[in-house]
N, C-alpha and C positions, 0 to 999 in steps of 0.2 A: 970839643964836643960839637958834633954836626947838628944840623937843624932837626933831623928826625929824632935823634936821641934826646935833644932838649924838649921837643914836643911831647914825646912819650913819657919823659920824666915828669913834666908838668901835668900831663894827663893822669898819671898814676898818683901824684901828690894830691891833686884835686879830688880824685876818687876816694882816696884814703881820708882826706879832710872831710868830705861829705859824709862818709860812713861814721866818722868820729862825732861829727855834729849831730847826725841822726841818733846815734846812741845816747849822746848827752840829752837831747830833746826827749827821747823815749824815757830815760831815767827820771828826768824832771817831771814829766807828765804823769808817770806811774806813781811817783812819790806824792805828787800833788793831789791826784785823784784818790789815791789810797788813803791819804791822811784825812780826807773829808768824807769818806764813805760812812764813817760812824754817824754822820749827820742824818743819814737815811735809814739807820737801823731801826727796827721795830722796837718800841719801848712799850712794855705792858702798861695798860691803863690802870689807874687806881680809882677806887670808889671814894666817896666823901669821907669815910672813916679811915682812909689811908691804906686799906688793904688792896692787894692786887685783884682785879676782876679776872674771872676765868672764862674760858671758851666752853660754855655749857650748851647742851642742846635744849630743846623745848621742855624736856623732862627734868632738866637740871643735872644731867649726867655728863661726866667727863668721857672722852673717847667715844662719844655718840652712843653710849650704852654698850659698847663692846667689852668683852672680858679682857682686862689688861694683863692678867696673869697668863692667859693663853697666848697673848701677843708676844710676851717676852720669854715664855718657856717652850713654845712650839714654833719653830721657824715657819714663816710664810703661812701662818694660820690665824684667822680671826673668827671668833664666834661671838654672836650677839649674846649679851648677858641677859639675865632674868631679874625683874624687879623683886622677885621673891628673895634673892640673895643679894641684898643691897647693903653697902657700907657708906657712911658719910664721913668725909674727911675735909676739913676746912671749907665747909659749906658746899661741897661738891659731892654728888652721888656717884658711886662706883657700882656697877652691876656685874655679877659674876655668873658664869654658866652653871656652876655647881656649888654646893655648900663647902666642899673640900677646897676649892680654889679661893673662896672667901677666907677660910681659915688659914690657908697657906700665906696669903698676903698679910693677914692680921698678925702672924707670928714673926714677921720681919720687923726689926726695930725701926722706928720712925727716923728718917734721915739716912738710912743705909741704902735703901733701894734694892731692887732685885739682883743687880750685879755689882753691888758695892758702891754705886754712884749716889749722888745726892738728889 
């Protein structure tokens, strides 16, 4: 093997070795950072009685008083609810745009959700 061939062989070996080391470092850092991300997750706050506190507006409404039925049944639409059509669930007020939408949500069993979710 002449000097040029030996040099290029060594150069290629080092290049591959550096790539492998970089990949190893990337995997270790990704797994390390990923495993501790749960430390920064938002945990809902609990009140003194052990119940979760809710993100309510100044009126005590969820979704800032917007009609939640409209949000889930009509895409890209949000309508401000009316306090006249109010429901209370777990100490949170829900305002609806019409009486029909209030009835619609009341007919869905608790825990099922609008699309079968929880």
